[in-house]
DODRENDO-563968 format. One record per residue (C-alpha): residue in one letter; x, y, z. Coordinates in steps of 0.25 Angstrom, whole numbers, padded with zeros to 4 digits. Layout:
N
{res: a, x: X, y: Y, z: Z}
...
***
This chain:
440
{res: m, x: 0098, y: -0003, z: 0069}
{res: a, x: 0090, y: 0004, z: 0079}
{res: a, x: 0076, y: 0009, z: 0075}
{res: a, x: 0080, y: 0023, z: 0077}
{res: s, x: 0092, y: 0022, z: 0067}
{res: v, x: 0082, y: 0015, z: 0058}
{res: f, x: 0073, y: 0027, z: 0059}
{res: a, x: 0084, y: 0037, z: 0056}
{res: l, x: 0089, y: 0028, z: 0044}
{res: a, x: 0076, y: 0029, z: 0038}
{res: i, x: 0074, y: 0043, z: 0039}
{res: a, x: 0088, y: 0046, z: 0033}
{res: t, x: 0085, y: 0036, z: 0023}
{res: l, x: 0072, y: 0044, z: 0018}
{res: a, x: 0079, y: 0058, z: 0020}
{res: s, x: 0092, y: 0052, z: 0011}
{res: a, x: 0086, y: 0043, z: 0002}
{res: p, x: 0083, y: 0046, z: -0013}
{res: a, x: 0069, y: 0052, z: -0011}
{res: q, x: 0057, y: 0044, z: -0019}
{res: a, x: 0051, y: 0058, z: -0019}
{res: a, x: 0036, y: 0060, z: -0016}
{res: p, x: 0025, y: 0064, z: -0026}
{res: e, x: 0021, y: 0077, z: -0024}
{res: y, x: 0006, y: 0071, z: -0026}
{res: i, x: 0003, y: 0057, z: -0023}
{res: y, x: -0012, y: 0052, z: -0027}
{res: p, x: -0023, y: 0053, z: -0016}
{res: t, x: -0028, y: 0039, z: -0018}
{res: v, x: -0023, y: 0026, z: -0024}
{res: s, x: -0032, y: 0027, z: -0035}
{res: r, x: -0028, y: 0036, z: -0049}
{res: t, x: -0041, y: 0033, z: -0055}
{res: v, x: -0046, y: 0048, z: -0058}
{res: s, x: -0059, y: 0048, z: -0060}
{res: d, x: -0061, y: 0064, z: -0062}
{res: s, x: -0048, y: 0071, z: -0067}
{res: f, x: -0046, y: 0086, z: -0065}
{res: a, x: -0047, y: 0089, z: -0077}
{res: a, x: -0061, y: 0083, z: -0078}
{res: h, x: -0063, y: 0092, z: -0065}
{res: v, x: -0060, y: 0105, z: -0071}
{res: s, x: -0065, y: 0103, z: -0085}
{res: r, x: -0080, y: 0099, z: -0082}
{res: q, x: -0090, y: 0110, z: -0081}
{res: p, x: -0090, y: 0116, z: -0072}
{res: p, x: -0078, y: 0113, z: -0067}
{res: s, x: -0075, y: 0106, z: -0054}
{res: s, x: -0074, y: 0115, z: -0043}
{res: n, x: -0063, y: 0107, z: -0037}
{res: p, x: -0055, y: 0099, z: -0048}
{res: g, x: -0047, y: 0088, z: -0043}
{res: t, x: -0045, y: 0074, z: -0047}
{res: d, x: -0055, y: 0064, z: -0043}
{res: y, x: -0048, y: 0049, z: -0040}
{res: v, x: -0057, y: 0036, z: -0039}
{res: v, x: -0056, y: 0028, z: -0026}
{res: p, x: -0065, y: 0022, z: -0017}
{res: v, x: -0073, y: 0028, z: -0004}
{res: g, x: -0061, y: 0026, z: 0006}
{res: t, x: -0048, y: 0029, z: -0001}
{res: s, x: -0036, y: 0035, z: 0004}
{res: v, x: -0033, y: 0048, z: -0001}
{res: q, x: -0021, y: 0053, z: 0001}
{res: a, x: -0013, y: 0066, z: 0003}
{res: v, x: -0007, y: 0069, z: -0011}
{res: r, x: 0003, y: 0076, z: -0004}
{res: a, x: 0009, y: 0081, z: 0009}
{res: g, x: 0000, y: 0094, z: 0017}
{res: t, x: -0010, y: 0099, z: 0027}
{res: v, x: -0025, y: 0096, z: 0028}
{res: t, x: -0032, y: 0109, z: 0025}
{res: m, x: -0047, y: 0101, z: 0025}
{res: s, x: -0053, y: 0088, z: 0029}
{res: a, x: -0067, y: 0090, z: 0029}
{res: w, x: -0081, y: 0089, z: 0020}
{res: w, x: -0081, y: 0099, z: 0009}
{res: g, x: -0093, y: 0101, z: 0002}
{res: d, x: -0090, y: 0092, z: -0012}
{res: g, x: -0079, y: 0087, z: -0008}
{res: g, x: -0084, y: 0079, z: 0002}
{res: n, x: -0072, y: 0075, z: 0012}
{res: t, x: -0061, y: 0083, z: 0006}
{res: v, x: -0046, y: 0085, z: 0012}
{res: r, x: -0037, y: 0097, z: 0007}
{res: i, x: -0024, y: 0096, z: 0009}
{res: d, x: -0015, y: 0109, z: 0009}
{res: h, x: -0001, y: 0103, z: 0002}
{res: g, x: 0007, y: 0118, z: 0002}
{res: g, x: 0012, y: 0126, z: -0009}
{res: g, x: -0002, y: 0129, z: -0013}
{res: i, x: -0006, y: 0114, z: -0014}
{res: v, x: -0019, y: 0109, z: -0009}
{res: t, x: -0026, y: 0095, z: -0011}
{res: e, x: -0039, y: 0091, z: -0009}
{res: y, x: -0046, y: 0077, z: -0009}
{res: l, x: -0062, y: 0076, z: -0009}
{res: h, x: -0073, y: 0066, z: -0007}
{res: n, x: -0067, y: 0059, z: 0003}
{res: s, x: -0073, y: 0049, z: 0013}
{res: a, x: -0066, y: 0051, z: 0026}
{res: l, x: -0055, y: 0062, z: 0028}
{res: l, x: -0044, y: 0057, z: 0037}
{res: v, x: -0036, y: 0072, z: 0039}
{res: s, x: -0038, y: 0085, z: 0046}
{res: a, x: -0036, y: 0098, z: 0041}
{res: g, x: -0024, y: 0102, z: 0046}
{res: q, x: -0017, y: 0090, z: 0046}
{res: r, x: -0004, y: 0087, z: 0038}
{res: v, x: -0005, y: 0076, z: 0030}
{res: q, x: 0007, y: 0069, z: 0022}
{res: q, x: 0006, y: 0065, z: 0005}
{res: g, x: 0000, y: 0051, z: 0005}
{res: e, x: -0008, y: 0053, z: 0019}
{res: t, x: -0021, y: 0046, z: 0019}
{res: i, x: -0030, y: 0058, z: 0020}
{res: a, x: -0044, y: 0054, z: 0016}
{res: l, x: -0053, y: 0042, z: 0012}
{res: s, x: -0059, y: 0044, z: -0002}
{res: g, x: -0074, y: 0046, z: -0003}
{res: n, x: -0086, y: 0050, z: -0010}
{res: t, x: -0089, y: 0061, z: -0002}
{res: g, x: -0095, y: 0076, z: -0006}
{res: s, x: -0100, y: 0077, z: -0022}
{res: s, x: -0093, y: 0065, z: -0027}
{res: t, x: -0098, y: 0054, z: -0038}
{res: g, x: -0091, y: 0044, z: -0033}
{res: p, x: -0078, y: 0039, z: -0023}
{res: h, x: -0066, y: 0047, z: -0028}
{res: l, x: -0056, y: 0056, z: -0023}
{res: h, x: -0057, y: 0070, z: -0028}
{res: i, x: -0042, y: 0077, z: -0026}
{res: v, x: -0041, y: 0091, z: -0029}
{res: l, x: -0026, y: 0098, z: -0031}
{res: r, x: -0024, y: 0113, z: -0030}
{res: i, x: -0011, y: 0122, z: -0032}
{res: n, x: -0012, y: 0137, z: -0027}
{res: g, x: -0027, y: 0135, z: -0027}
{res: t, x: -0029, y: 0128, z: -0041}
{res: n, x: -0034, y: 0114, z: -0043}
{res: v, x: -0025, y: 0106, z: -0052}
{res: d, x: -0023, y: 0092, z: -0057}
{res: f, x: -0020, y: 0083, z: -0047}
{res: e, x: -0016, y: 0071, z: -0057}
{res: k, x: -0005, y: 0080, z: -0064}
{res: y, x: 0001, y: 0083, z: -0051}
{res: v, x: 0002, y: 0068, z: -0045}
{res: g, x: 0006, y: 0063, z: -0058}
{res: d, x: -0002, y: 0056, z: -0069}
{res: t, x: -0012, y: 0044, z: -0066}
{res: t, x: -0002, y: 0032, z: -0067}
{res: a, x: 0009, y: 0038, z: -0058}
{res: s, x: 0012, y: 0030, z: -0045}
{res: p, x: 0012, y: 0036, z: -0032}
{res: a, x: 0025, y: 0034, z: -0026}
{res: g, x: 0023, y: 0023, z: -0019}
{res: g, x: 0017, y: 0016, z: -0032}
{res: t, x: 0003, y: 0012, z: -0036}
{res: l, x: -0006, y: 0002, z: -0027}
{res: t, x: -0007, y: -0012, z: -0034}
{res: y, x: -0018, y: -0021, z: -0030}
{res: a, x: -0014, y: -0036, z: -0033}
{res: a, x: -0023, y: -0048, z: -0032}
{res: v, x: -0022, y: -0064, z: -0034}
{res: l, x: -0033, y: -0070, z: -0040}
{res: a, x: -0037, y: -0085, z: -0036}
{res: t, x: -0038, y: -0087, z: -0052}
{res: g, x: -0026, y: -0092, z: -0056}
{res: g, x: -0018, y: -0085, z: -0046}
{res: t, x: -0018, y: -0074, z: -0056}
{res: a, x: -0012, y: -0060, z: -0050}
{res: i, x: -0018, y: -0047, z: -0052}
{res: a, x: -0015, y: -0032, z: -0049}
{res: k, x: -0020, y: -0019, z: -0052}
{res: g, x: -0017, y: -0004, z: -0049}
{res: e, x: -0031, y: 0002, z: -0048}
{res: l, x: -0044, y: -0002, z: -0041}
{res: n, x: -0051, y: 0000, z: -0053}
{res: s, x: -0043, y: -0006, z: -0063}
{res: a, x: -0041, y: -0019, z: -0070}
{res: w, x: -0031, y: -0031, z: -0062}
{res: t, x: -0019, y: -0034, z: -0071}
{res: t, x: -0016, y: -0050, z: -0071}
{res: l, x: -0003, y: -0050, z: -0068}
{res: t, x: -0001, y: -0066, z: -0068}
{res: g, x: -0006, y: -0079, z: -0064}
{res: s, x: -0005, y: -0092, z: -0054}
{res: v, x: -0001, y: -0081, z: -0043}
{res: d, x: -0003, y: -0083, z: -0029}
{res: q, x: 0005, y: -0072, z: -0022}
{res: i, x: 0005, y: -0054, z: -0028}
{res: a, x: 0013, y: -0044, z: -0021}
{res: v, x: 0014, y: -0030, z: -0026}
{res: a, x: 0024, y: -0019, z: -0024}
{res: a, x: 0020, y: -0003, z: -0027}
{res: m, x: 0031, y: 0004, z: -0034}
{res: a, x: 0031, y: 0016, z: -0042}
{res: g, x: 0033, y: 0011, z: -0055}
{res: g, x: 0021, y: 0001, z: -0052}
{res: p, x: 0018, y: -0011, z: -0045}
{res: v, x: 0029, y: -0022, z: -0044}
{res: i, x: 0020, y: -0036, z: -0044}
{res: a, x: 0024, y: -0050, z: -0037}
{res: v, x: 0019, y: -0063, z: -0038}
{res: r, x: 0021, y: -0079, z: -0033}
{res: t, x: 0016, y: -0088, z: -0042}
{res: t, x: 0009, y: -0100, z: -0038}
{res: n, x: 0022, y: -0108, z: -0041}
{res: g, x: 0029, y: -0099, z: -0033}
{res: t, x: 0037, y: -0090, z: -0044}
{res: v, x: 0038, y: -0075, z: -0038}
{res: l, x: 0035, y: -0065, z: -0051}
{res: t, x: 0035, y: -0049, z: -0051}
{res: k, x: 0032, y: -0039, z: -0061}
{res: s, x: 0032, y: -0022, z: -0061}
{res: g, x: 0019, y: -0017, z: -0065}
{res: y, x: 0006, y: -0024, z: -0068}
{res: n, x: 0012, y: -0027, z: -0082}
{res: g, x: 0025, y: -0029, z: -0080}
{res: a, x: 0031, y: -0043, z: -0083}
{res: w, x: 0034, y: -0054, z: -0071}
{res: t, x: 0048, y: -0056, z: -0067}
{res: t, x: 0050, y: -0069, z: -0059}
{res: q, x: 0057, y: -0067, z: -0046}
{res: v, x: 0059, y: -0080, z: -0040}
{res: t, x: 0051, y: -0096, z: -0040}
{res: g, x: 0049, y: -0104, z: -0028}
{res: a, x: 0042, y: -0093, z: -0020}
{res: r, x: 0032, y: -0093, z: -0008}
{res: s, x: 0029, y: -0080, z: -0005}
{res: v, x: 0032, y: -0067, z: -0011}
{res: a, x: 0033, y: -0052, z: -0007}
{res: l, x: 0034, y: -0038, z: -0014}
{res: t, x: 0039, y: -0024, z: -0010}
{res: g, x: 0045, y: -0011, z: -0015}
{res: d, x: 0046, y: 0003, z: -0013}
{res: e, x: 0053, y: 0013, z: -0023}
{res: t, x: 0068, y: 0014, z: -0015}
{res: t, x: 0068, y: 0001, z: -0012}
{res: g, x: 0062, y: -0006, z: -0024}
{res: v, x: 0054, y: -0018, z: -0025}
{res: s, x: 0057, y: -0030, z: -0015}
{res: l, x: 0053, y: -0044, z: -0016}
{res: a, x: 0052, y: -0055, z: -0007}
{res: v, x: 0050, y: -0070, z: -0010}
{res: i, x: 0049, y: -0083, z: 0000}
{res: l, x: 0051, y: -0095, z: -0007}
{res: e, x: 0044, y: -0109, z: -0006}
{res: s, x: 0058, y: -0113, z: 0003}
{res: g, x: 0055, y: -0102, z: 0012}
{res: t, x: 0067, y: -0093, z: 0007}
{res: l, x: 0064, y: -0078, z: 0007}
{res: i, x: 0071, y: -0071, z: -0004}
{res: a, x: 0070, y: -0055, z: -0008}
{res: k, x: 0074, y: -0045, z: -0018}
{res: t, x: 0073, y: -0030, z: -0019}
{res: g, x: 0072, y: -0027, z: -0034}
{res: l, x: 0063, y: -0037, z: -0042}
{res: g, x: 0076, y: -0041, z: -0051}
{res: a, x: 0085, y: -0042, z: -0039}
{res: p, x: 0091, y: -0054, z: -0034}
{res: w, x: 0084, y: -0063, z: -0023}
{res: v, x: 0090, y: -0060, z: -0009}
{res: t, x: 0088, y: -0074, z: 0001}
{res: l, x: 0082, y: -0067, z: 0014}
{res: t, x: 0079, y: -0079, z: 0023}
{res: s, x: 0073, y: -0093, z: 0023}
{res: g, x: 0061, y: -0099, z: 0031}
{res: v, x: 0051, y: -0088, z: 0027}
{res: t, x: 0036, y: -0090, z: 0027}
{res: d, x: 0031, y: -0075, z: 0025}
{res: v, x: 0038, y: -0062, z: 0020}
{res: s, x: 0034, y: -0047, z: 0018}
{res: i, x: 0043, y: -0035, z: 0012}
{res: a, x: 0041, y: -0021, z: 0012}
{res: s, x: 0050, y: -0009, z: 0008}
{res: d, x: 0050, y: 0007, z: 0010}
{res: p, x: 0059, y: 0016, z: 0005}
{res: v, x: 0067, y: 0020, z: 0019}
{res: y, x: 0066, y: 0005, z: 0026}
{res: g, x: 0068, y: -0005, z: 0012}
{res: l, x: 0063, y: -0017, z: 0011}
{res: t, x: 0059, y: -0024, z: 0024}
{res: i, x: 0057, y: -0041, z: 0023}
{res: a, x: 0047, y: -0047, z: 0034}
{res: a, x: 0048, y: -0062, z: 0033}
{res: v, x: 0043, y: -0074, z: 0042}
{res: s, x: 0050, y: -0085, z: 0044}
{res: e, x: 0045, y: -0100, z: 0046}
{res: t, x: 0048, y: -0099, z: 0060}
{res: g, x: 0037, y: -0088, z: 0062}
{res: m, x: 0048, y: -0076, z: 0064}
{res: m, x: 0046, y: -0064, z: 0055}
{res: s, x: 0059, y: -0058, z: 0052}
{res: v, x: 0061, y: -0044, z: 0044}
{res: k, x: 0074, y: -0039, z: 0037}
{res: q, x: 0076, y: -0024, z: 0031}
{res: g, x: 0081, y: -0026, z: 0016}
{res: l, x: 0086, y: -0039, z: 0009}
{res: s, x: 0101, y: -0038, z: 0016}
{res: g, x: 0093, y: -0035, z: 0030}
{res: y, x: 0095, y: -0044, z: 0042}
{res: w, x: 0082, y: -0052, z: 0047}
{res: q, x: 0075, y: -0048, z: 0061}
{res: a, x: 0066, y: -0056, z: 0067}
{res: l, x: 0053, y: -0049, z: 0072}
{res: v, x: 0042, y: -0056, z: 0076}
{res: n, x: 0038, y: -0072, z: 0078}
{res: p, x: 0029, y: -0079, z: 0074}
{res: a, x: 0024, y: -0073, z: 0060}
{res: a, x: 0016, y: -0079, z: 0050}
{res: a, x: 0016, y: -0067, z: 0041}
{res: v, x: 0022, y: -0054, z: 0039}
{res: e, x: 0020, y: -0041, z: 0031}
{res: v, x: 0028, y: -0029, z: 0031}
{res: a, x: 0026, y: -0015, z: 0026}
{res: s, x: 0035, y: -0004, z: 0027}
{res: d, x: 0035, y: 0011, z: 0024}
{res: p, x: 0047, y: 0023, z: 0024}
{res: l, x: 0043, y: 0029, z: 0038}
{res: r, x: 0040, y: 0017, z: 0046}
{res: g, x: 0047, y: 0006, z: 0040}
{res: p, x: 0041, y: -0010, z: 0039}
{res: t, x: 0030, y: -0012, z: 0047}
{res: f, x: 0026, y: -0028, z: 0049}
{res: v, x: 0015, y: -0034, z: 0051}
{res: v, x: 0017, y: -0050, z: 0055}
{res: l, x: 0005, y: -0061, z: 0058}
{res: s, x: 0007, y: -0070, z: 0068}
{res: p, x: 0004, y: -0086, z: 0065}
{res: e, x: -0008, y: -0084, z: 0076}
{res: g, x: -0013, y: -0070, z: 0067}
{res: t, x: -0007, y: -0060, z: 0076}
{res: v, x: -0004, y: -0048, z: 0070}
{res: w, x: 0009, y: -0039, z: 0074}
{res: s, x: 0015, y: -0026, z: 0066}
{res: k, x: 0027, y: -0017, z: 0068}
{res: t, x: 0032, y: -0006, z: 0061}
{res: g, x: 0047, y: -0007, z: 0060}
{res: i, x: 0056, y: -0018, z: 0064}
{res: s, x: 0060, y: -0014, z: 0078}
{res: a, x: 0044, y: -0010, z: 0083}
{res: p, x: 0036, y: -0018, z: 0090}
{res: w, x: 0026, y: -0028, z: 0087}
{res: v, x: 0012, y: -0023, z: 0086}
{res: t, x: 0002, y: -0034, z: 0088}
{res: l, x: -0009, y: -0030, z: 0079}
{res: t, x: -0021, y: -0040, z: 0077}
{res: s, x: -0023, y: -0055, z: 0079}
{res: g, x: -0032, y: -0066, z: 0072}
{res: a, x: -0025, y: -0061, z: 0058}
{res: t, x: -0021, y: -0069, z: 0045}
{res: s, x: -0015, y: -0058, z: 0038}
{res: i, x: -0007, y: -0046, z: 0036}
{res: a, x: -0005, y: -0035, z: 0028}
{res: v, x: 0004, y: -0023, z: 0029}
{res: a, x: 0008, y: -0008, z: 0022}
{res: s, x: 0014, y: 0004, z: 0025}
{res: d, x: 0016, y: 0019, z: 0021}
{res: a, x: 0024, y: 0030, z: 0026}
{res: s, x: 0011, y: 0038, z: 0029}
{res: v, x: 0001, y: 0029, z: 0034}
{res: g, x: 0010, y: 0018, z: 0041}
{res: p, x: 0009, y: 0004, z: 0040}
{res: s, x: -0006, y: -0002, z: 0038}
{res: i, x: -0009, y: -0016, z: 0041}
{res: g, x: -0021, y: -0026, z: 0037}
{res: v, x: -0023, y: -0038, z: 0044}
{res: v, x: -0034, y: -0050, z: 0039}
{res: l, x: -0041, y: -0058, z: 0052}
{res: s, x: -0044, y: -0072, z: 0053}
{res: s, x: -0059, y: -0067, z: 0052}
{res: g, x: -0055, y: -0061, z: 0038}
{res: t, x: -0055, y: -0047, z: 0043}
{res: a, x: -0046, y: -0039, z: 0037}
{res: i, x: -0040, y: -0026, z: 0047}
{res: v, x: -0031, y: -0015, z: 0043}
{res: k, x: -0025, y: -0004, z: 0050}
{res: s, x: -0016, y: 0008, z: 0044}
{res: g, x: -0009, y: 0019, z: 0049}
{res: g, x: 0000, y: 0010, z: 0059}
{res: l, x: 0002, y: -0002, z: 0069}
{res: y, x: -0010, y: 0004, z: 0078}
{res: a, x: -0019, y: 0010, z: 0068}
{res: p, x: -0033, y: 0003, z: 0071}
{res: w, x: -0038, y: -0010, z: 0063}
{res: v, x: -0049, y: -0007, z: 0052}
{res: t, x: -0056, y: -0018, z: 0048}
{res: i, x: -0058, y: -0019, z: 0032}
{res: v, x: -0063, y: -0030, z: 0027}
{res: n, x: -0069, y: -0045, z: 0034}
{res: d, x: -0065, y: -0056, z: 0023}
{res: a, x: -0050, y: -0053, z: 0020}
{res: r, x: -0040, y: -0064, z: 0017}
{res: e, x: -0028, y: -0055, z: 0014}
{res: l, x: -0024, y: -0041, z: 0013}
{res: a, x: -0017, y: -0031, z: 0006}
{res: i, x: -0012, y: -0016, z: 0010}
{res: d, x: -0005, y: -0006, z: 0004}
{res: s, x: -0001, y: 0009, z: 0010}
{res: d, x: 0006, y: 0020, z: 0003}
{res: a, x: 0007, y: 0033, z: 0004}
{res: g, x: 0003, y: 0035, z: -0010}
{res: r, x: -0007, y: 0025, z: -0013}
{res: g, x: -0013, y: 0024, z: 0001}
{res: f, x: -0019, y: 0012, z: 0009}
{res: t, x: -0025, y: 0000, z: 0001}
{res: v, x: -0030, y: -0012, z: 0006}
{res: m, x: -0033, y: -0023, z: -0001}
{res: y, x: -0039, y: -0036, z: 0005}
{res: l, x: -0043, y: -0051, z: -0001}
{res: s, x: -0055, y: -0056, z: 0004}
{res: t, x: -0057, y: -0072, z: 0008}
{res: g, x: -0065, y: -0074, z: -0004}
{res: g, x: -0054, y: -0068, z: -0014}
{res: t, x: -0059, y: -0054, z: -0015}
{res: v, x: -0049, y: -0042, z: -0015}
{res: a, x: -0053, y: -0029, z: -0012}
{res: v, x: -0046, y: -0015, z: -0010}
{res: k, x: -0048, y: -0002, z: -0002}
{res: s, x: -0040, y: 0011, z: 0001}
{res: g, x: -0039, y: 0014, z: 0016}
{res: l, x: -0045, y: 0008, z: 0027}
{res: g, x: -0060, y: 0016, z: 0025}
{res: g, x: -0058, y: 0013, z: 0010}
{res: t, x: -0069, y: 0004, z: 0004}
{res: w, x: -0065, y: -0009, z: -0003}
{res: t, x: -0064, y: -0012, z: -0018}
{res: t, x: -0065, y: -0028, z: -0023}
{res: i, x: -0053, y: -0028, z: -0034}
{res: t, x: -0054, y: -0045, z: -0037}
{res: g, x: -0059, y: -0057, z: -0032}
{res: g, x: -0053, y: -0071, z: -0031}
{res: a, x: -0039, y: -0067, z: -0025}
{res: t, x: -0030, y: -0075, z: -0019}
{res: a, x: -0019, y: -0065, z: -0015}
{res: i, x: -0017, y: -0047, z: -0015}
{res: a, x: -0007, y: -0037, z: -0014}
{res: l, x: -0006, y: -0023, z: -0014}
{res: p, x: 0008, y: -0015, z: -0013}
***
């Protein structure tokens, strides 16, 4: 199908598909931890002059517009420090205070979920946090009552941090940086996570080659297949949850729906990555024993050979751009493209590991670990500049979502796992002694 036809089909699908209605308000950060509620602001004596809700976040965390609107202020604002104000129309205004950096300008139109600032500790502030104000017809109101209760998930599901520990191959996961880890199971050497509105879906491959899945941290494990070499997992609310497994024989099998039957796709596979979005559906990228990287869309689609030689592949997809592929050659060269028919772009060389994520508001974000252990990341497209984020990395994981923002996790050469929100964020160490990591 011609590229123009694919684009037209995508737009038509967006227009005709049953809508997954965007929430009227989304959370402004990945954190749901409230350190000072609206009620506390208005009940203290004297009451706060600009009551709102405080969310605990490290300095440098991405701050997103909770709904679309026009920026009317982006400047230093007395006790509020670096502040962004957005007029959403209809008498609705939001303000985002105490930021470390302002990323938008007055007069700029922003979309829901667009990053507008990096959180901070500026102005009259007792510690790193975001103070958000929701004002309707000139009156400050409780933002939490409009965004939903504190357990509500953003449209794309909540963020889940997952890792495998060297001791016993213990798989662990959690949904908040400051919460306790949940121990999932032992004897694991690979873990994968998909973010769904109903909670995370988790897949592990055990040391004996069994693939297990569960929904939620406390759900029951389901055995999916035995004799596996590798597992990949993805999901979106329209396509559903998809799973791909390379068997020890090199045969690639996949399914959409954890209870669905397996579909045999091809043989002689050494690496696989999958991604899905509501418009383009499921994309499968696989590397063969001959080094050819091929792609198919959907379980019944046909394979298209894209590049050779490849050693590893990662794919991410969003409903505006479709799939973005990142390929690592045997010599360490990294190529990427957005769209199956697009030309390849050479990104860097001397790499040992790759990662990619994509969302409709930001586009693709790509992470690379170089042979020196230096990790570099770019966000906002293939031609965005590289940013060095750490110098002792073994592996990276990236998550990018309009509701959750941008998150990067790295596994150090010594087994330490650290996370930060936004490229300018501050690293938070969340565990040590790890051998594998995963984000949605």
